C-alpha positions in Angstrom: 35.1 32.0 37.1 31.7 30.9 35.3 32.4 28.7 32.2 31.3 30.3 29.1 28.1 28.8 27.9 28.4 27.4 24.1 25.6 26.5 21.9 25.3 23.4 19.5 22.1 22.1 18.2 20.4 18.6 17.5 18.2 17.1 15.2 15.9 14.2 16.9 13.1 12.3 15.8 9.4 13.4 16.1 9.3 11.7 19.4 12.1 13.2 20.8 14.6 10.5 20.8 18.0 10.6 19.1 18.3 9.3 15.3 21.6 7.1 16.4 20.4 5.1 18.9 16.6 5.6 19.5 16.9 5.8 23.4 18.4 8.8 24.2 15.4 11.3 24.5 15.9 15.0 24.6 13.5 17.3 26.6 13.7 20.9 26.9 15.0 21.9 30.2 16.9 18.3 30.6 20.2 17.9 31.3 22.1 14.9 29.5 25.4 13.2 31.0 27.9 10.8 30.0 30.4 10.7 32.3 32.7 7.8 30.3 32.7 10.1 27.1 36.0 9.4 25.4 38.3 12.3 25.9 40.5 12.1 22.8 39.8 15.1 20.9 38.2 13.3 17.8 34.7 15.0 16.7 33.5 11.1 16.5 33.3 8.7 19.2 31.8 7.9 22.8 29.7 11.4 23.9 26.9 13.3 23.2 27.5 14.9 19.9 26.3 18.6 18.6 26.3 20.3 15.4 27.8 23.9 15.3 25.3 25.2 12.9 21.5 24.3 12.7 21.7 22.7 9.7 24.6 20.6 10.5 23.0 17.5 11.9 21.5 16.8 8.3 25.0 15.7 6.8 25.1 12.8 9.7 21.9 11.0 10.2 18.8 13.3 10.7 16.0 12.1 8.5 13.1 14.4 7.6 10.8 15.1 9.6 12.9 16.0 12.6 12.8 18.5 15.8 15.4 20.9 15.9 17.2 21.3 19.8 19.4 24.2 20.7 21.5 23.1 23.4 24.0 24.6 25.7 27.5 23.2 26.6 30.6 24.5 29.0 34.3 24.7 27.4 35.4 22.3 30.0 32.9 19.4 29.0 34.3 19.2 25.5 36.0 16.1 24.8 36.5 16.5 20.9 35.3 18.5 17.9 36.2 19.8 14.5 34.9 22.5 12.4 31.3 21.1 12.1 30.7 19.1 15.3 31.4 19.1 19.0 31.5 16.1 21.4 30.6 17.0 24.7 30.3 14.9 28.2 27.4 17.1 29.5 25.2 19.4 27.6 21.5 21.0 28.1 18.3 21.2 26.3 17.7 25.1 26.2 14.8 25.1 23.6 13.3 23.7 20.8 13.4 25.5 17.3 11.2 25.6 14.3 12.1 22.5 12.4 12.5 24.5 9.0 14.8 27.1 10.6 18.1 25.5 9.4 20.1 28.4 8.9 20.6 28.4 5.0 19.3 30.8 2.6 16.1 29.7 0.4 15.4 26.8 2.9 11.9 27.1 1.9 13.0 25.9 -1.5 14.2 22.9 0.2 11.4 21.8 2.1 9.0 22.4 -0.9 11.2 20.2 -2.9 11.5 17.4 -0.3 7.9 17.5 -0.4 7.8 17.0 -3.9 10.1 14.4 -3.8 7.9 12.4 -1.2 5.0 12.7 -3.5 7.1 11.3 -6.4 5.2 8.8 -8.6 8.1 7.4 -10.6 8.8 6.9 -14.5 6.3 7.8 -16.9 5.7 6.8 -20.6 7.2 8.9 -23.5 4.8 11.2 -24.7 5.5 14.3 -27.2 4.1 16.7 -24.8 6.6 15.3 -22.0 9.5 14.8 -24.5 9.1 18.6 -25.5 9.3 19.9 -22.0 12.2 17.7 -21.2 14.0 18.9 -24.3 13.0 22.7 -23.0 14.3 21.9 -19.5 17.7 20.5 -20.5 18.5 23.7 -23.1 17.4 25.7 -19.7 20.0 23.4 -17.5 22.7 23.9 -20.1 22.2 27.5 -20.3 22.5 28.2 -16.6 25.6 25.7 -16.3 27.2 27.8 -19.0 26.9 31.2 -17.3 27.6 30.1 -14.0 30.9 31.5 -12.6 32.3 28.2 -12.1 31.9 27.1 -15.8 35.4 29.5 -16.3 34.5 30.1 -19.7 33.9 26.6 -20.8 30.8 26.1 -23.0 28.3 23.1 -23.2 27.0 22.3 -26.9 23.6 20.9 -27.0 23.0 19.5 -30.2 19.9 17.5 -29.5 17.9 15.2 -26.8 17.9 11.5 -27.5 15.0 9.4 -25.3 16.2 5.7 -24.4 13.5 3.2 -23.2 14.7 1.1 -20.3 15.4 -1.8 -22.3 17.1 0.1 -24.7 19.1 1.9 -22.3 20.4 -1.4 -21.2 21.8 -2.6 -24.4 23.5 0.8 -25.5 24.7 2.2 -21.8 28.0 0.8 -22.1 28.9 2.9 -25.3 27.7 6.0 -23.9 29.2 6.1 -20.5 33.1 6.9 -21.2 31.8 9.5 -23.6 29.6 11.2 -20.9 32.1 10.8 -18.2 35.0 12.8 -20.2 32.6 15.5 -21.6 32.5 18.9 -21.2 29.0 18.6 -19.6 30.5 16.4 -17.4 33.4 18.6 -16.3 31.6 21.8 -16.0 28.8 20.4 -13.8 31.2 18.9 -11.6 32.9 22.3 -11.1 29.6 24.1 -10.4 28.9 21.4 -7.8 31.9 21.8 -6.0 31.8 25.3 -6.2 28.8 25.0 -3.5 29.6 25.4 0.0 30.9 22.0 1.4 28.8 22.5 4.7 25.7 23.2 2.8 26.3 21.0 -0.2 26.7 17.7 2.4 24.2 18.8 4.7 21.2 19.2 2.3 22.2 16.4 -0.1 23.0 13.6 2.4 19.8 14.1 4.3 17.1 14.6 1.6 18.2 11.2 -0.1 18.1 9.5 3.6 14.6 11.1 3.7 13.2 10.3 0.6 15.3 7.3 -1.2 13.1 4.5 -0.2 10.0 6.0 -1.5 11.7 7.7 -4.8 13.4 4.4 -5.6 10.3 2.1 -5.0 8.0 4.9 -7.3 10.8 4.3 -10.3 10.8 0.5 -9.8 7.0 0.1 -9.4 6.4 2.5 -12.3 8.2 -0.1 -15.3 7.1 -3.7 -15.6 9.2 -6.1 -13.5 9.7 -8.0 -16.6 11.5 -5.3 -18.2 13.7 -4.6 -15.2 14.6 -8.3 -15.2 15.6 -8.4 -18.2 18.4 -5.1 -17.8 18.9 -5.5 -14.1 22.3 -6.1 -13.9 23.4 -3.5 -16.4 21.2 -0.3 -15.8 20.2 -0.6 -11.7 23.2 1.1 -10.8 22.9 4.1 -13.5 19.2 4.5 -13.1 19.5 5.0 -9.4 22.8 6.8 -10.2 21.0 9.1 -11.9 18.2 9.7 -9.8 20.3 10.1 -7.1 22.2 13.0 -9.2 19.0 14.8 -9.7 17.7 14.6 -6.3 20.7 16.0 -4.5 21.2 18.7 -7.0 17.8 19.8 -7.2 17.8 20.8 -3.2 21.3 22.7 -3.1 20.7 26.2 -2.3 23.6 27.8 -3.7 21.8 30.3 -5.5 18.3 31.3 -7.1 18.9 30.1 -10.6 20.6 26.7 -9.9 21.1 24.6 -12.9 20.5 21.5 -11.1 16.9 22.2 -10.1 16.1 21.5 -14.1 17.2 17.9 -13.2 14.3 17.6 -10.6 12.1 18.9 -13.1 12.8 16.6 -15.8 12.7 13.4 -12.9 8.8 15.2 -12.5 8.3 14.8 -15.9 8.8 10.9 -15.6 12.7 10.5 -16.8 16.2 10.7 -15.6 19.1 12.7 -17.1 22.1 10.3 -17.5 24.1 13.2 -19.1 25.3 14.9 -22.4 28.2 13.2 -24.3 31.2 14.8 -26.0 29.0 15.0 -29.3 26.9 17.1 -27.2 24.2 14.5 -27.1 21.8 14.8 -24.0 21.0 11.1 -22.9 17.4 10.7 -21.2 16.3 7.3 -19.9 12.4 7.4 -20.2 10.5 3.9 -20.8 8.5 3.5 -23.6 4.4 3.3 -23.3 4.9 -0.5 -23.5 7.3 -0.4 -20.5 5.1 1.7 -18.1 3.1 -0.4 -15.8 1.2 2.3 -14.6 1.1 5.5 -16.2 0.3 8.6 -14.4 
């Protein structure tokens, strides 16, 4: 009886090597073997790893740009697995696929936003026009959260949008954080985020951050005078970085065509970072003053 051929997916570096060890080379037609693979049934461990879905490798160690390989393996060669990945002692690279064909709806949106993030130029100075655009995006963000099925009737009331320079944020952040963390906005946005398919959420958000975090954070840092950062570094570094990360990961989640998190990316593009909406309905946006900006685009 011939063992049934099963299919799995592998994302590799542009040169064809594995993201894990930078040594194992994946070439179409090649058979890879690891005779000493640990046969303990666990998905992680010594062996050759494949994802069960095209986008699966994104949640582990794949960083864009990647190449996407379709591989085959036999059931007898499986040494461990779970719902997302399989570990085998032998596989064959059958063909190379379009690297953007990741098996997700609106995948083009993901790659468009990934490209936007790669070209991100950092925080920008507060101006009336930018603040007006950000306020508009905030009201749309709240509207989409309120109408999302996962809101379950909870309503976020946005009373106003407050803009804080970096230095000011360092002095008030501690008094704001508790009100934001216990707010309706925090609860609703968390529910909406959790409603997204776990497999999609983990794959997309993890991979995009790994792909752009260095360049995005460098742009945030370089856009504000070093002396300003130094004065508040211990206080606000974590909150600004966390807010940037939240905006990045939410903007590329492909749950529907009107994702409320896309607006956070728009705010990031305008040169600011949304921290959150507090219990009084005040949205807190971190955006440097003209005096704090090192280079204003």
